[in-house]
N, C-alpha and C positions, 0 to 999 in steps of 0.2 A: 768302421767309422773311426777316422783319425782324430786324435786330439789336435787342437789348433791353438796357436799362441801368437801374440803380438811380438815380433822380433825387431821392429824398428818403428820409430815415430818421429815426425818432424812437423813444425808449423812455422808460419811466417811471422814477421813482426806485423801486428795488426794496427790499423789506423783508420781514421775517418775517410781519408782518401789516399790511396797508394798510387800517386801519379808517376812514380818511378818505374812501374812495370805495367804491362798489359795483363789481361785476365790469364792468358796462358803463361805469362811470366810468373804470375802469382802462384799458380798451381805448380809450376816447375820448381819454384823456390822451396815449397813444402816437400815435394817428392824427392828432390836432391838431398834435403836434410834427413828425410826418413831413410834413404838408401845409405847415407853416410853413417847414420846411427846404427843400422843393421850390418854395416861393413859388407854391403852387396852392391851390385851394379844392375842395370836394367837387363843385362843378359841372364841374370838369375831369376827374373820375374816371368811367370808363365801367363799371367792374365792381369788386366787392369780394369778397375771399376771407377768410374767418374761419378761423384755424388754432388749434385747442385740443387739449388732451389728452383722454383718455377722460372721459365726462361725469361720472363719479364724482370725478374730480380736483377739480372745483369744484362738484359737486352741482347742475348745471343742465343739463337736457336740451334739445337743439336751441338752443344759445346764439346761433346765427346769427340766429334770429328776434328774440331779445331785443335784439340789437345794432343792428338796422336804424335805428331812430329815433335812438339815441345817436350813431351815426356820420354821420347825415344821408344815409343810403343809400336812403331811400324811393324806390321805382320804379326802382331800379337792380338789376342781377343780383347776387345775394348767394348764395354757396355756402360750405359748411364742409368743411374737410379735416382729417383726423386721422390720425396715423401715429406714435404713441408719442413718444419723445424727439426724433425727427426731424421732427415735425409742421410746424414753421416752414419748413424747407427744402422739404418736400413742397408746402406752400402756395405758396411762391415758384415752384416748378417748374410748378405748375398755372397760375400767372399768366403765366409765360413762354410756356406753350403757348397760352393764350388770345390773347396778343398775336401770336405767330407764326402762329396760325390765322386771324388777321384778325377775331377776335371783339371785341377791344377795343384801344384805343390806349394807355390808361393804366389800370393796375390797382392798387388799394390792397390790400395784404396786411396784416392785423392778427392778431397771435398773442398769446395771454395765458393765464395760469393764476392763479387766486386759491386757492392750495393750502390756505390757512388755513381755508377754508370747506367743503372737501370731505372725502372719506374716502380719502386717498391710499393708505395701506397696504392697505386692503380692496380698492381698485380694482386695485392691482398684483397682489394675490394671486389675482385672478380673471381675469387677462388671458390665461392659457394654458389649453390643453386639459387638463382635470383627469385624464384617463386617459393620454394619450400625451405630454403635456408634463411628464414626471415629473421632469426635472432641476429644475423650478421649485419642487419641494417643499422645496428647501434655501433658497429665496428668491433674489432677484436678487443680493443682497450675497454670499450663500454661493457662488453659482455664479461670481460675479466673483472671489471669493477663490480659488476653485479654478483659474480662468483665470490669475490672477496667479502662483499657486504653480507652475503648469506652465511659465510663462515664466521664473520664477526658477530652476527646476531646469535648464532647457535653455539659457537665454540669459544667466544671471547677472544678471537684473534684481532687484537687491537692494531691501530696504526703504529703504535710504538713497537709492537712485536715485529711487524714487517720492517720497520725502520732499522731494527737491530740486524736484520739480514743484509740490508744495504751497507751498514757500517762495517760489518764483518767482511763482506766480499770486497768492498773497496779497499779495506786495509790489507787484505791478502794480496790483492792485485798489485800493490806496491812492490811486492817481492818478485813479480812475474815480469821478466824482461820482454816478453812478447805482447804484453797487455796494451790495449789501445788507451784505456783510461787508467791513470795512475794518480789518484789523489785520495786523501783521507777525508772522510766526512763524519759528522756526529749525528746522533739521533735528532738533535735540534735542527741541524741543517736539513735533514730529510723531511721532517715535519713542516718546516718553513719553506720548502721548495715549491715551485709553481704547481698548482693543481692542474691535472690534465683531465681526469675523469674520476671524481671522488669515489673512493679514498685513494686512488692512484695519483701519485705526485711525481714530479720530474725525476727525483732521485730514487724512486722505486723502479725505474725503467732502465734497462741496459742501453748502451750506445748502439748505433748502427755502424758496422765496421766493414772494411775491405780486409779479407784475409783468407788463408787456406791452411789445410791440415792434411797430412798423409800418414797412413800406417801401412806396415807390411805384415801380413798374416801368413803363417806357414804351418804346414802339417807337421805331425810329430817328428818324423825322421829329420826333416829340414830344420825344425826348431831346436832339436838337440844339438845341432851343429852351430847354433847361434849362442851368443853370450846373453845370459840373464833373460830368457824368454818369460813373457807374462802370459800364463796359460789361461785360456778362456774356459771357465768352469761352467758357464751357462750364459745364454743370450736369447732374448725373446723380444718380439715386437708385435703388439696387438692393437686392434681397432674396434670401434663400435660405430653403429649407424650415425651419420651426421645429424639426423633428425630423430634420434631415439627419444620416444615420448617419456620413457622412464629414467632418463639420464639423471644422475645425481648431481646436485649443485654443490655437494660437499666433498666428494672424492671421485677420482677417475677410475672407473671399473676396469678399463684396459690396463692401467698401471697396476692395480691389485692382482689381476690375473697374470701379467707378465712377471711380477715379483714372485708370486707363488711358484710359478713354473721354474724360474731360474734358481730360486732357493732350493727347490727339490733336487735339481740337477747338481747344484754345488754342495749339497749336504748342509745347508744353513738352516737352523731352526730358531736362532736368536741373533738377528743381524746387528743389533746394538752391541752385542758382546763378541760376535765372531768376525765382524768387519772392522778393519783398521782405518779406512779412509774412504770418503764418498765424494763423488763429483756429480752434481745435478745441473740440468739445463733450466735455469730460472728466468722465464721471459718477463716476469714481474716478481717483486719480492714476496708477494703473498703466495705464489706458487711454490716457492721453496718450503714454506711452512707446511703446505698440504702434502708435499713429497715426503717430508719426515714421517707423516702418518701413513701414506700409501706404501712406503717402503718398509714399514714396521719398525722404524727407529724409535718410535714412541707410541703409546696407545692413541686411539682416535680422540681428538680433542686435546692432545698433550703437546702440540707443536709449540705453542707460545711459551709454555713452561720450559721446553727443551732449549729453545734459543736463549731464553732469559737465564738459564742455568750456566751458560758458557760451555756446555758440552760440545757444541758444534764449532767452537773456535779452533784455530789451527793447533792450539795446545790442549784442546779438550779431549775427552775420551772417545768421541766419534767425530773427528774433523770433517766438515762439509765444505767443499769448494776451497781448498787451500790455494788453488791457482787464481782465485778471484771470480771464477765462474763467468757467467755472461756479463756481469758488471765490469769485468776487465776488458772483454772483447766479445763482439756478437756478429760475426759474419755468418748469417743465418744458415746457409747451406752447409757450412763447415762446423757449426757449433756443436752438434752432437758427436761428430768424430773427434773434436777437441776433447770432449769429456772422456771418451775412450782412451785417447792418446795420453791424457793427463793421468788417468788412473793406472794405465799400464806402466808409465814411467815411475809412478810412485812405488809399485811393487817390484820394479826393476832397480830401485834405488837411484834413479836418474832425474829426480825432480828438482834438483838444485836447491835454491834458497828456501823453498817451501816444502822440502822433503819431510814427510812424517817419519820419525825414527821407527825403525823395525817394522815398517808397513809390509805385510805379507798378503793380505786379502783386501781387494778393493771392489767397490760397488759403484756403478754409474747408472744414471737415468737420463733419458732424452725423449723428446716427442714432438709431434706436430699437431696443428689444430689447437683449439683451446684446451681440450682434454681427451679428444677422441682417438688420438694415435699416441701410444706410449710404449716405450721399450726400456729394458733393463739388461745389464750384463754384470757378471761377477768375474773378476780375474784374480789370479794369485801367482805367487812365486813358485808354487808346486802344482803338479797336475791334479792332485787330490789331497 
């Protein structure tokens, strides 16, 4: 079983509409930047994994076929992975397994979505079983609002606590040259923004973006020949039944299981003290609060106090989303891979203006569905 590392990462400049490139051009932009970061060419790549959202997100069926020529992947193994909002992490996990299984030495994972060209809401509205997935009748935002309200009632997670997440992530995105949204907001701005489905308001919600991300993963021998590899100390992706009768409205069970597995693999017993930087995929501000608890960064019910303390600020003791997270950019099929790329660049010392000083161990979270698909990874500057 080979150790695996991220040896290159690249992403596009994200925007509401990238009219300057086609979908394949968007993916190529990220792939070229990842290859340049790794000081490699496509001749060095053994396998390619394409990670995208549902086909209706970008209105192209079997995009992996379309991307072969654009990526220079002719006569290489190319497969597509899709798993909702967590697609990018699922693609990275597939790459890890290819390397550990001896199938490839270096794998390029490229994830993208050009949401301006698809039918996003129509696609989301048809993702669930129309007979048994009845909770989806209220829409993903409506269900998320109910989730947040349950946490507010039981844990005291106020609108103000969630607004602090928006303020933090928007401020951090100002430092990110790839971000789609770059503006500063206040708690008052968030609370006064247009209600969408109470308690969710406009500034609690990330943008919809066109964008792409690529990472290059390598086995131990190849990684040792690369500069500053970010070693994957653990990675897991878990699910639960979509209609699980005993599903918690307070915390995602797949997230808890994934975190426990990855922490065992990485030798982490106290993530608050052993992790230097965190990137999470926050589809709404309230979810970042719940991830603090699910990842063990604070006790159950302690997320509001954690955000209020300033600990998760870029200069806090456990910075969360120094890149700006989804509030900066949200090309859904690529968002999870962006979280992995960002955390890898942090431990490689390549995060630029939002680099966390002396970051050695990074934690990332991503997922799809409202809570039923959740993944976690830990990367570090050393193998153990």
